[in-house]
C-alpha positions as a printed NumPy array, in Angstrom:
array([[167.075,  56.091,  31.079],
       [166.014,  54.751,  34.748],
       [163.719,  51.762,  33.971],
       [161.939,  52.333,  37.521],
       [160.752,  55.733,  36.814],
       [157.172,  55.983,  37.495],
       [154.836,  58.065,  35.136],
       [154.737,  61.08 ,  37.835],
       [158.463,  61.133,  37.801],
       [157.847,  62.443,  34.004],
       [154.702,  64.367,  33.93 ],
       [155.957,  66.475,  36.927],
       [159.123,  68.222,  35.121],
       [157.096,  68.075,  32.227],
       [154.408,  70.154,  33.469],
       [156.869,  72.645,  34.961],
       [158.378,  72.97 ,  31.931],
       [155.552,  73.655,  29.748],
       [154.152,  75.9  ,  32.475],
       [157.29 ,  78.309,  32.228],
       [157.256,  78.149,  28.74 ],
       [153.963,  79.285,  28.466],
       [154.246,  82.073,  31.013],
       [157.404,  83.439,  29.066],
       [155.602,  83.338,  25.703],
       [152.665,  85.229,  27.157],
       [155.038,  87.942,  28.813],
       [157.236,  88.248,  25.117],
       [154.214,  88.172,  22.935],
       [152.62 ,  91.063,  24.838],
       [155.246,  92.893,  26.169],
       [158.204,  92.004,  24.215],
       [161.827,  92.401,  25.361],
       [162.744,  96.195,  24.781],
       [162.021,  96.791,  28.639],
       [163.554,  95.891,  31.602],
       [160.647,  94.342,  33.507],
       [159.225,  92.091,  31.423],
       [163.057,  90.705,  30.288],
       [164.585,  89.955,  33.369],
       [161.169,  87.986,  34.299],
       [161.181,  85.789,  31.127],
       [165.004,  84.967,  31.823],
       [163.856,  84.82 ,  35.744],
       [161.489,  81.996,  34.339],
       [164.003,  80.346,  32.411],
       [166.595,  79.852,  35.115],
       [163.883,  78.854,  37.667],
       [162.639,  76.065,  35.575],
       [166.13 ,  74.553,  35.166],
       [166.677,  75.028,  38.806],
       [163.263,  73.022,  39.515],
       [163.78 ,  70.442,  36.957],
       [167.229,  69.846,  38.293],
       [166.123,  69.856,  41.768],
       [162.977,  66.969,  41.099],
       [163.817,  63.975,  43.364],
       [163.614,  61.522,  40.513],
       [162.79 ,  63.482,  36.921],
       [165.504,  64.434,  35.12 ],
       [167.989,  62.489,  37.219],
       [166.396,  59.565,  35.729],
       [166.053,  60.232,  32.83 ],
       [169.653,  61.611,  31.933],
       [171.412,  60.394,  34.896],
       [175.05 ,  61.033,  33.275],
       [174.256,  65.117,  33.82 ],
       [175.419,  66.421,  37.021],
       [172.005,  67.661,  37.905],
       [172.615,  68.138,  41.511],
       [175.608,  70.65 ,  40.57 ],
       [173.127,  72.159,  37.642],
       [170.398,  72.843,  40.463],
       [172.768,  74.796,  42.705],
       [174.117,  77.021,  40.036],
       [170.727,  77.535,  38.893],
       [169.33 ,  78.526,  42.633],
       [172.149,  81.052,  42.855],
       [171.127,  82.807,  39.253],
       [167.499,  82.307,  40.045],
       [167.901,  84.129,  43.408],
       [169.682,  86.877,  42.209],
       [166.879,  87.473,  39.149],
       [164.36 ,  87.079,  41.833],
       [165.792,  90.281,  43.599],
       [166.483,  92.154,  40.096],
       [163.071,  91.434,  38.758],
       [161.918,  93.042,  41.867],
       [164.082,  96.212,  41.654],
       [162.618,  96.337,  37.812],
       [159.028,  95.549,  38.827],
       [159.078,  98.972,  41.548],
       [161.28 , 100.639,  38.896],
       [164.415, 100.711,  40.353],
       [167.93 , 100.441,  38.355],
       [169.854,  97.556,  38.244],
       [172.528,  97.809,  40.842],
       [176.016,  95.893,  39.21 ],
       [176.941,  95.58 ,  43.386],
       [173.992,  93.468,  44.183],
       [175.351,  90.791,  41.489],
       [178.649,  90.672,  43.487],
       [177.633,  88.048,  46.148],
       [176.525,  86.152,  43.59 ],
       [179.083,  85.954,  40.969],
       [181.515,  85.714,  43.423],
       [179.602,  82.594,  44.683],
       [179.075,  81.23 ,  41.158],
       [183.18 ,  81.381,  40.33 ],
       [184.048,  79.697,  43.256],
       [182.028,  77.169,  42.561],
       [183.242,  76.775,  39.048],
       [187.044,  76.793,  40.887],
       [185.635,  74.007,  42.761],
       [184.602,  72.113,  40.048],
       [187.665,  72.605,  37.848],
       [190.006,  70.825,  40.653],
       [191.373,  73.896,  41.749],
       [190.324,  73.662,  45.132],
       [188.265,  71.194,  47.425],
       [185.269,  72.157,  49.795],
       [186.416,  70.227,  52.942],
       [183.474,  68.552,  55.498],
       [182.123,  70.525,  58.46 ],
       [181.099,  68.927,  61.825],
       [178.162,  70.177,  63.109],
       [177.938,  71.779,  66.776],
       [177.486,  68.873,  68.92 ],
       [179.369,  66.468,  66.937],
       [176.264,  65.004,  65.936],
       [176.81 ,  65.164,  62.593],
       [179.195,  65.857,  59.673],
       [178.33 ,  67.908,  56.12 ],
       [180.176,  66.623,  53.1  ],
       [181.406,  69.342,  50.745],
       [178.493,  68.766,  48.397],
       [175.964,  69.057,  51.237],
       [177.902,  72.489,  52.269],
       [177.774,  73.775,  48.751],
       [174.104,  73.011,  48.702],
       [173.265,  74.598,  52.115],
       [175.297,  78.014,  51.135],
       [174.059,  78.131,  47.667],
       [170.223,  78.027,  48.971],
       [171.562,  80.292,  51.888],
       [172.791,  82.759,  49.165],
       [169.535,  82.535,  47.372],
       [167.365,  82.891,  50.507],
       [169.482,  86.501,  51.335],
       [168.275,  87.734,  47.793],
       [164.627,  86.776,  47.984],
       [164.517,  88.306,  51.725],
       [166.206,  91.586,  49.972],
       [163.587,  91.323,  47.3  ],
       [160.843,  91.302,  50.144],
       [162.608,  93.685,  52.45 ],
       [162.816,  96.075,  48.955],
       [159.126,  95.885,  48.064],
       [158.244,  96.315,  52.004],
       [160.111,  99.691,  52.19 ],
       [158.439, 100.607,  48.984],
       [155.29 , 100.199,  50.004],
       [155.838, 102.147,  53.193],
       [157.613, 104.899,  51.133],
       [154.964, 105.418,  48.318],
       [151.844, 106.945,  49.99 ],
       [149.906, 106.125,  46.305],
       [147.256, 103.582,  47.001],
       [147.275, 102.23 ,  43.103],
       [151.241, 101.606,  43.707],
       [150.475,  99.454,  47.028],
       [147.899,  97.536,  45.437],
       [150.636,  96.537,  42.642],
       [152.988,  95.56 ,  45.904],
       [149.962,  93.734,  47.189],
       [149.66 ,  91.555,  43.844],
       [154.003,  90.862,  43.849],
       [153.322,  89.666,  47.397],
       [150.233,  87.424,  47.015],
       [152.459,  86.163,  43.731],
       [155.172,  85.43 ,  45.552],
       [153.052,  83.483,  48.662],
       [151.763,  81.398,  45.845],
       [155.002,  80.781,  44.532],
       [156.464,  79.886,  47.395],
       [153.727,  77.552,  48.93 ],
       [153.968,  75.777,  45.545],
       [157.784,  75.36 ,  46.025],
       [157.478,  74.167,  49.576],
       [154.527,  71.462,  48.146],
       [156.62 ,  70.241,  45.164],
       [159.499,  69.618,  47.427],
       [157.855,  68.046,  50.631],
       [158.468,  64.432,  51.271],
       [154.868,  63.753,  50.803],
       [154.322,  62.748,  47.227],
       [151.01 ,  63.251,  46.749],
       [151.517,  67.121,  47.19 ],
       [153.093,  67.15 ,  44.51 ],
       [150.859,  68.282,  41.737],
       [149.356,  70.485,  43.937],
       [152.717,  72.252,  44.68 ],
       [152.731,  72.811,  41.142],
       [149.749,  74.13 ,  40.561],
       [150.076,  76.575,  43.407],
       [153.402,  77.301,  41.709],
       [151.903,  78.035,  38.15 ],
       [149.01 ,  79.832,  40.081],
       [151.607,  82.172,  41.271],
       [153.436,  82.76 ,  38.256],
       [150.453,  83.46 ,  36.21 ],
       [149.315,  86.067,  38.828],
       [152.837,  87.729,  38.626],
       [152.634,  87.702,  34.897],
       [149.231,  89.173,  34.871],
       [150.63 ,  92.167,  37.309],
       [153.045,  92.545,  34.814],
       [150.687,  92.706,  31.515],
       [147.953,  94.504,  32.93 ],
       [148.785,  97.888,  34.248],
       [144.981,  98.724,  35.44 ],
       [144.905,  95.773,  38.524],
       [141.594,  95.479,  40.388],
       [142.259,  97.514,  43.794],
       [142.334,  94.291,  46.409],
       [141.172,  96.692,  49.077],
       [138.406,  98.202,  47.521],
       [137.376,  94.524,  46.508],
       [137.266,  93.271,  50.176],
       [135.11 ,  96.336,  51.321],
       [132.899,  95.482,  48.246],
       [132.773,  91.851,  49.266],
       [131.657,  92.974,  52.954],
       [129.373,  95.811,  51.636],
       [127.482,  93.375,  49.655],
       [127.243,  90.852,  52.414],
       [126.086,  93.574,  54.92 ],
       [123.738,  95.121,  52.141],
       [122.189,  91.405,  51.512],
       [122.184,  89.742,  54.84 ],
       [121.87 ,  92.369,  57.529],
       [118.182,  93.581,  56.149],
       [117.081,  90.372,  55.678],
       [117.87 ,  89.352,  59.118],
       [116.549,  92.56 ,  60.637],
       [113.558,  92.708,  58.82 ],
       [112.967,  88.658,  59.9  ],
       [113.585,  89.252,  63.231],
       [111.24 ,  91.836,  63.689],
       [109.044,  89.7  ,  61.867],
       [109.624,  86.914,  64.309],
       [109.213,  89.307,  67.2  ],
       [106.01 ,  90.151,  66.166],
       [104.956,  86.981,  66.241],
       [105.933,  86.363,  69.655],
       [104.59 ,  89.297,  70.903],
       [101.343,  88.527,  69.169],
       [101.473,  84.84 ,  70.668],
       [101.915,  86.383,  74.47 ],
       [ 99.369,  88.991,  73.932],
       [ 95.604,  87.72 ,  75.295],
       [ 93.255,  87.687,  72.796],
       [ 95.584,  87.256,  69.737],
       [ 94.771,  85.06 ,  67.349],
       [ 98.708,  83.857,  67.428],
       [ 98.031,  82.702,  71.047],
       [ 95.307,  79.937,  70.407],
       [ 96.618,  78.869,  66.918],
       [100.284,  77.039,  66.332],
       [ 99.732,  77.839,  62.68 ],
       [102.971,  77.651,  61.215],
       [101.592,  78.977,  57.637],
       [100.586,  81.98 ,  59.501],
       [103.42 ,  82.554,  61.464],
       [105.568,  82.369,  58.392],
       [103.491,  84.477,  56.27 ],
       [103.686,  87.289,  58.776],
       [107.278,  87.223,  58.888],
       [107.608,  87.253,  55.083],
       [105.425,  90.508,  55.127],
       [107.888,  91.877,  57.381],
       [110.533,  91.155,  55.149],
       [108.451,  92.312,  51.862],
       [107.703,  95.69 ,  53.599],
       [111.378,  96.452,  55.519],
       [113.658,  94.848,  53.584],
       [114.134,  97.9  ,  50.698],
       [114.248, 100.973,  53.178],
       [116.488,  98.866,  55.471],
       [118.458,  98.031,  52.312],
       [119.044, 101.705,  51.411],
       [120.222, 102.804,  54.845],
       [122.388,  99.607,  55.157],
       [123.867, 100.637,  51.761],
       [124.322, 104.395,  52.736],
       [126.267, 103.706,  56.013],
       [128.373, 100.923,  54.415],
       [129.105, 103.303,  51.817],
       [130.388, 105.899,  54.789],
       [131.692, 103.714,  56.65 ],
       [133.373, 101.598,  54.239],
       [134.087, 103.787,  51.408],
       [133.871, 107.385,  53.254],
       [131.222, 108.254,  50.961],
       [129.138, 111.377,  52.843],
       [128.068, 113.195,  50.482],
       [125.405, 114.032,  47.818],
       [126.507, 114.111,  43.773],
       [124.22 , 116.431,  42.889],
       [124.599, 118.882,  45.718],
       [128.38 , 118.882,  45.337],
       [127.929, 119.502,  41.694],
       [125.315, 122.098,  42.085],
       [127.719, 123.87 ,  44.912],
       [130.829, 123.283,  42.692],
       [129.504, 124.938,  40.03 ],
       [128.444, 128.132,  41.967],
       [131.318, 128.651,  43.555],
       [133.711, 128.594,  40.414],
       [131.385, 130.998,  38.316],
       [131.673, 133.22 ,  40.732],
       [135.987, 134.124,  40.867],
       [137.817, 135.778,  38.048],
       [140.978, 135.501,  39.61 ],
       [142.885, 132.342,  38.554],
       [144.227, 131.676,  42.006],
       [140.928, 131.972,  43.8  ],
       [138.735, 130.035,  41.098],
       [141.858, 127.242,  42.028],
       [141.778, 127.76 ,  46.019],
       [137.343, 127.603,  45.875],
       [137.394, 124.465,  43.56 ],
       [140.047, 122.507,  45.906],
       [137.903, 123.599,  48.813],
       [134.668, 122.503,  47.334],
       [136.143, 119.259,  46.178],
       [137.965, 118.706,  49.765],
       [134.687, 119.324,  51.572],
       [133.253, 116.323,  49.704],
       [136.156, 113.621,  49.16 ],
       [138.608, 114.807,  51.546],
       [141.737, 115.652,  49.311],
       [144.989, 116.591,  50.31 ],
       [146.138, 119.225,  48.031],
       [145.297, 120.253,  44.023],
       [145.818, 122.376,  41.657],
       [144.625, 123.723,  38.195],
       [146.873, 123.143,  35.146],
       [145.798, 126.525,  32.844],
       [146.999, 126.268,  29.069],
       [148.79 , 129.976,  28.472],
       [150.146, 129.354,  24.939],
       [149.207, 126.54 ,  22.66 ],
       [150.282, 125.972,  18.803],
       [149.705, 123.149,  16.946],
       [152.644, 121.084,  18.071],
       [152.683, 122.289,  21.712],
       [150.519, 123.413,  25.066],
       [151.929, 125.236,  27.484],
       [150.159, 124.675,  30.869],
       [150.625, 127.064,  34.263],
       [150.493, 125.77 ,  37.547],
       [147.693, 127.795,  39.501],
       [146.823, 126.831,  43.112],
       [149.376, 124.425,  43.977],
       [149.234, 125.513,  47.546],
       [151.908, 124.4  ,  50.158],
       [153.621, 122.074,  47.498],
       [157.136, 123.231,  46.497],
       [157.259, 122.796,  42.842],
       [160.7  , 122.535,  40.587],
       [158.702, 123.971,  37.827],
       [155.525, 126.214,  37.772],
       [154.569, 125.56 ,  34.208],
       [155.025, 122.164,  31.968],
       [154.703, 121.487,  28.088],
       [152.699, 119.056,  26.428],
       [153.99 , 117.91 ,  22.979],
       [151.903, 116.906,  20.306],
       [152.442, 113.38 ,  19.08 ],
       [153.552, 111.907,  22.498],
       [151.657, 108.888,  24.371],
       [151.058, 111.62 ,  27.117],
       [149.445, 114.385,  24.857],
       [147.666, 111.237,  23.143],
       [145.734, 110.553,  26.33 ],
       [144.82 , 113.84 ,  27.463],
       [144.419, 115.93 ,  24.307],
       [142.93 , 113.597,  21.734],
       [141.347, 110.787,  24.131],
       [140.431, 113.434,  26.956],
       [140.679, 110.783,  29.445],
       [141.976, 110.564,  33.31 ],
       [145.185, 109.65 ,  33.623],
       [146.79 , 108.775,  37.04 ],
       [150.199, 109.279,  38.051],
       [150.457, 105.773,  38.744],
       [149.579, 105.07 ,  34.791],
       [152.339, 107.421,  33.689],
       [155.072, 105.369,  36.071],
       [154.077, 101.592,  34.969],
       [152.24 , 101.92 ,  32.209],
       [154.295, 100.289,  28.772],
       [152.379, 102.78 ,  26.54 ],
       [154.463, 105.584,  28.625],
       [157.585, 103.834,  28.537],
       [159.117, 106.062,  25.612],
       [158.868, 109.318,  27.913],
       [161.577, 111.569,  28.495],
       [163.301, 111.355,  32.277],
       [162.773, 114.895,  32.65 ],
       [159.45 , 115.11 ,  31.111],
       [158.311, 112.186,  33.693],
       [160.198, 113.842,  36.718],
       [158.139, 117.116,  35.63 ],
       [155.068, 115.938,  36.342],
       [155.819, 113.921,  39.12 ],
       [157.22 , 116.486,  41.074],
       [153.644, 117.917,  41.306],
       [153.072, 115.436,  43.442],
       [149.219, 114.786,  41.982],
       [147.37 , 111.567,  42.014],
       [144.857, 111.984,  39.125],
       [144.631, 114.315,  36.436],
       [141.391, 115.371,  34.85 ],
       [141.405, 117.001,  31.216],
       [139.204, 120.228,  31.034],
       [137.542, 120.805,  27.508],
       [135.596, 123.679,  25.93 ],
       [133.899, 122.862,  22.589],
       [136.644, 120.236,  21.739],
       [139.358, 122.317,  22.715],
       [141.724, 121.29 ,  25.56 ],
       [142.141, 124.431,  27.812],
       [143.393, 122.65 ,  31.606],
       [143.424, 119.921,  33.576],
       [142.096, 119.246,  36.743],
       [144.842, 118.012,  38.78 ],
       [144.149, 116.05 ,  42.648],
       [146.279, 114.875,  45.073],
       [146.143, 111.63 ,  47.151],
       [143.009, 111.485,  49.578],
       [143.193, 111.941,  53.163],
       [141.859, 108.209,  53.873],
       [144.897, 107.27 ,  51.397],
       [142.191, 105.321,  49.78 ],
       [142.033, 105.094,  45.883],
       [139.512, 107.144,  43.721],
       [136.003, 104.657,  43.121],
       [134.568, 104.706,  40.02 ],
       [131.737, 106.626,  41.23 ],
       [133.848, 109.285,  42.392],
       [136.032, 109.526,  39.332],
       [133.08 , 110.275,  37.402],
       [132.077, 113.079,  39.686],
       [135.239, 114.491,  39.011],
       [135.299, 114.164,  35.281],
       [131.643, 116.089,  35.638],
       [133.391, 118.771,  37.746],
       [135.865, 118.874,  35.591],
       [133.455, 119.708,  32.41 ],
       [131.838, 122.46 ,  34.895],
       [134.806, 124.037,  35.275],
       [135.535, 124.604,  31.388],
       [133.655, 127.802,  30.764],
       [134.549, 129.316,  34.286],
       [138.079, 128.468,  33.52 ],
       [138.226, 130.539,  30.109],
       [136.596, 133.836,  31.963],
       [139.755, 133.538,  34.798],
       [142.19 , 132.696,  31.92 ],
       [140.928, 136.324,  30.168],
       [141.31 , 138.22 ,  33.475],
       [144.497, 137.234,  34.285],
       [145.836, 137.568,  30.936],
       [144.446, 141.105,  30.878],
       [145.966, 141.758,  34.94 ],
       [149.788, 139.933,  33.215],
       [149.016, 142.259,  30.199],
       [148.813, 145.571,  32.457],
       [151.937, 144.417,  34.375],
       [153.818, 144.196,  31.263],
       [152.489, 147.453,  29.849],
       [153.793, 148.989,  32.892],
       [156.98 , 147.476,  32.65 ],
       [157.512, 148.561,  28.776],
       [155.832, 152.175,  29.552],
       [158.622, 152.481,  32.223],
       [161.149, 151.188,  30.284],
       [160.332, 154.065,  27.363],
       [159.939, 156.878,  30.039],
       [163.829, 156.207,  30.735],
       [164.775, 155.404,  26.984],
       [163.132, 158.679,  26.042],
       [164.974, 160.905,  28.8  ],
       [168.501, 159.135,  28.578],
       [170.677, 159.832,  25.691],
       [173.384, 157.659,  27.323],
       [173.578, 154.156,  26.654],
       [175.247, 152.95 ,  30.149],
       [172.167, 153.876,  32.166],
       [169.148, 152.643,  29.185],
       [171.194, 149.179,  29.318],
       [171.477, 149.508,  32.876],
       [167.4  , 149.781,  33.699],
       [166.642, 147.227,  30.89 ],
       [168.691, 144.48 ,  32.417],
       [167.261, 145.671,  35.962],
       [163.738, 145.427,  34.855],
       [164.024, 142.397,  32.342],
       [165.852, 140.616,  35.454],
       [162.943, 141.076,  37.333],
       [160.485, 140.229,  34.97 ],
       [162.303, 136.661,  34.653],
       [162.972, 135.801,  38.076],
       [164.818, 132.815,  38.186],
       [166.127, 133.193,  34.615],
       [169.764, 134.623,  33.461],
       [170.227, 137.053,  30.305],
       [172.781, 137.879,  28.212],
       [172.564, 141.48 ,  25.872],
       [174.878, 141.179,  22.565],
       [175.8  , 144.051,  20.666],
       [177.239, 144.264,  17.225],
       [180.994, 145.036,  16.736],
       [181.497, 147.271,  13.824],
       [185.284, 146.953,  14.257],
       [185.82 , 142.935,  13.906],
       [182.54 , 141.826,  12.887],
       [180.13 , 139.571,  14.638],
       [178.672, 140.226,  18.421],
       [180.231, 140.897,  21.658],
       [178.62 , 140.312,  25.316],
       [177.684, 143.693,  26.544],
       [176.256, 143.08 ,  29.86 ],
       [174.471, 139.924,  31.961],
       [171.82 , 139.873,  34.553],
       [169.295, 137.831,  36.169],
       [169.925, 134.926,  38.566],
       [173.522, 133.992,  39.113],
       [174.519, 136.305,  36.342],
       [178.078, 135.519,  35.497],
       [180.494, 138.949,  35.159],
       [180.645, 140.508,  31.761],
       [183.631, 138.754,  29.986],
       [184.971, 138.624,  26.545],
       [182.254, 136.531,  24.527],
       [182.655, 137.037,  20.512],
       [179.915, 135.64 ,  18.91 ],
       [180.204, 135.077,  14.83 ],
       [177.105, 134.825,  12.502],
       [175.1  , 131.914,  12.597],
       [177.463, 130.516,  15.787],
       [175.399, 128.907,  18.264],
       [171.89 , 130.297,  19.093],
       [172.32 , 133.772,  19.319],
       [174.492, 133.804,  15.856],
       [171.624, 131.711,  14.333],
       [168.99 , 134.493,  15.255],
       [170.994, 137.435,  14.088],
       [171.43 , 135.712,  10.908],
       [167.668, 134.983,  10.623],
       [166.591, 137.944,  11.982],
       [163.508, 135.888,  14.052],
       [162.89 , 135.096,  17.658],
       [163.213, 131.763,  19.061],
       [162.033, 130.173,  22.001],
       [164.143, 126.828,  22.986],
       [162.725, 124.013,  25.083],
       [165.781, 122.465,  25.74 ],
       [168.782, 124.006,  24.303],
       [171.179, 121.21 ,  24.771],
       [169.534, 119.227,  22.415],
       [168.87 , 121.754,  19.546],
       [171.127, 121.392,  16.625],
       [171.845, 125.293,  16.922],
       [173.204, 124.911,  20.398],
       [177.078, 125.947,  20.852],
       [179.07 , 124.56 ,  23.883],
       [181.603, 127.35 ,  23.463],
       [178.724, 130.232,  23.339],
       [175.617, 128.87 ,  25.389],
       [177.257, 126.033,  26.912],
       [179.875, 128.308,  28.798],
       [177.382, 131.056,  29.492],
       [174.171, 128.909,  30.837],
       [175.3  , 125.552,  31.321],
       [172.012, 124.127,  33.27 ],
       [169.72 , 125.744,  30.919],
       [166.511, 123.743,  30.415],
       [164.572, 126.23 ,  28.156],
       [165.955, 129.696,  26.309],
       [164.629, 132.468,  24.363],
       [166.496, 134.693,  22.055],
       [165.26 , 137.612,  20.167],
       [167.401, 140.005,  17.842],
       [167.644, 143.824,  17.988],
       [166.406, 145.344,  15.258],
       [167.155, 148.792,  14.224],
       [166.146, 150.213,  10.844],
       [165.907, 146.497,   8.682],
       [169.221, 146.089,  10.52 ],
       [170.444, 143.44 ,  13.321],
       [172.524, 145.3  ,  16.009],
       [172.348, 142.739,  18.702],
       [170.506, 140.097,  20.492],
       [169.12 , 139.041,  23.792],
       [169.855, 135.712,  25.135],
       [167.197, 134.399,  28.489],
       [168.134, 131.173,  29.894],
       [166.73 , 129.046,  32.759],
       [166.974, 125.969,  34.847],
       [163.599, 125.285,  34.459],
       [162.397, 123.514,  31.315],
       [159.052, 125.036,  31.208],
       [159.686, 128.593,  32.638],
       [160.173, 130.181,  29.242],
       [157.652, 130.121,  26.669],
       [155.611, 131.925,  23.918],
       [154.213, 134.444,  26.255],
       [157.9  , 135.32 ,  27.67 ],
       [159.203, 135.23 ,  24.087],
       [156.426, 138.049,  23.114],
       [157.306, 140.091,  26.331],
       [161.147, 139.734,  25.719],
       [160.446, 140.862,  21.729],
       [159.067, 143.915,  22.715],
       [161.753, 144.498,  25.317],
       [164.048, 144.358,  22.576],
       [161.951, 146.572,  20.567],
       [162.896, 148.846,  23.036],
       [166.258, 148.256,  23.673],
       [167.239, 148.741,  19.487],
       [165.684, 152.646,  20.242],
       [168.053, 153.166,  23.03 ],
       [171.366, 152.052,  21.194],
       [170.113, 153.623,  18.029],
       [169.519, 156.749,  20.551],
       [172.684, 156.281,  21.81 ],
       [174.662, 155.45 ,  18.582],
       [173.204, 158.611,  16.759],
       [173.798, 160.887,  19.988],
       [177.637, 159.152,  20.202],
       [178.049, 159.83 ,  16.079],
       [176.991, 163.261,  16.675],
       [179.688, 164.139,  19.415],
       [182.248, 162.428,  17.261],
       [181.088, 164.805,  14.483],
       [181.486, 167.795,  16.768],
       [184.306, 166.892,  18.363],
       [186.039, 166.245,  14.723],
       [184.663, 169.834,  13.786],
       [185.891, 171.454,  16.81 ],
       [189.108, 169.629,  15.907],
       [189.174, 171.119,  12.353],
       [188.397, 174.633,  13.872],
       [191.047, 174.232,  16.023],
       [193.7  , 173.258,  13.292],
       [192.236, 176.062,  11.225],
       [192.774, 178.672,  14.08 ],
       [195.767, 177.527,  14.661],
       [196.722, 177.878,  11.285],
       [195.354, 181.336,  11.066],
       [197.071, 182.56 ,  13.911],
       [200.556, 181.198,  12.589],
       [199.981, 183.083,   8.947],
       [199.065, 186.195,  11.278],
       [202.241, 185.526,  12.999],
       [204.701, 185.024,  10.367],
       [203.327, 187.855,   8.625],
       [203.779, 190.155,  11.669],
       [207.264, 188.802,  11.6  ],
       [207.741, 189.573,   7.99 ],
       [206.321, 193.048,   7.977],
       [208.524, 194.126,  10.779],
       [211.942, 196.536,   9.845],
       [214.047, 193.703,  10.39 ]])
């Protein structure tokens, strides 16, 4: 150990090591290492600590002089730079790019080869010949340049994401990342400055940046920086401006009075009296001026230009006067838009529900192009627990960054993200979950304040009764349309005794009833057993080809064997799914229905319906398809009976012909034998 070490030479590295260790322990204790973001951050902290300790001017160099700390610092700096970039991507929920590690990998391999003596980095003379950089200095500069390149790339990446993401909550989180980075860089600049008194403040700044970054990772619900600044400005305005105005009015009154002939203030310079008059003005005018200032500040800084009671009253009257779900959604969004200035919104109405799932229909999305017009909430998932059990508002930002939703399926997360909404408010009636009020970004791009969220929760509660009435009306209309469809199919079936036209009508009407889906009708094969594909219909329907299905093979075989209709939210993950049948017929299916065609307790076929949308086919669609299958069984049964009768008649005719031919031959022989010859 170097005997010339000062206490500060030992304390600074020790503080750096302990501070980074403490931050890593906090992250591991609260978040663990299963997720990529905390895992990369902990590794970054470890590498950053090694680099800082190895780069300290005395510190470890004096404690363990045998270790080549300068070379360790070069390696650690490169790795720290690439980890900082990778952490920025993990922070933004981006995937790790292997290609991004290539420059750092090449640099580390080159250093290792140089240290192994395979080649020597030559000195380089600077332009002008003023100085020559040694090989060691050149390596240090190159490592610093590589680390700086990764740091700049990370900053540019966050800047691009800040511009690309319109959500104020996502932008606020990126602002915290920038503040943390600024504190880290400022701390490093102070630690490595030539002035020794700046070492401890530099360590403090650096640790503060790390602590703020840890807080950003640990706390999904971050206080909004913009809202905090506007709140501080409002506090200053509301506190100081009314006082200044009231005091100015009092002083003005004193001045005017002192200039007025005969006024008591003209003949006296009593400061106590002047102070009492000014204080009286402040007492009289402070409260009304404070209210006016508060209202003006709210409108100017937060965009509050509505009366809460008036909005609640107007909204309640508007939604209760409509019966159609589409009209109700449009009315609700218009009312909320006038008050808060929202870009768009929608109602998510529970169409069907069971003990394990809620099927939500998106109503009133307007001009937003949706990949899926319905969603599924599955019981036991974090999303269902939050919305159904807790009944709390949920921001899309929370879905994206909160660790409690890390286990969500990517398809499910994308299904909610494609709605383009900012916040979801559960709608409940008598403790029953009936839907969601979904709202997009505000036109001002400001986040929803606490008061606005409370107002919107009240509006969501008012929506419950109106939503139930509108749902009943909408269901009645849909049922009437389904009955008209079934009636049309029934009329054709009763007037047609041929299977081909009956199946053509069934496939045509079924395809119209389920737009975007592809259907397949299988019929029993009495000669070879099992089922054979008879016809196809719907979206991108392939041409009918010879496809045979054995009993209990695939979804179709299972339905035939069990004589049960099924809803399959994700066919490829269902144990009954067959790649040889459903995989070939509908490879892009994300949801499916399959119903048996039953006649006189005997399964004579099946109908398979597949959709590329995960939520397009649910219990309501299953009921309609089951009814269609019933009519199909009647058509098939009638056609088969007619075919059987025709076959019987043909056999009878053939038998009669044979019998007639026999009689004729007998008579002909008798004629021949009865002649004189």
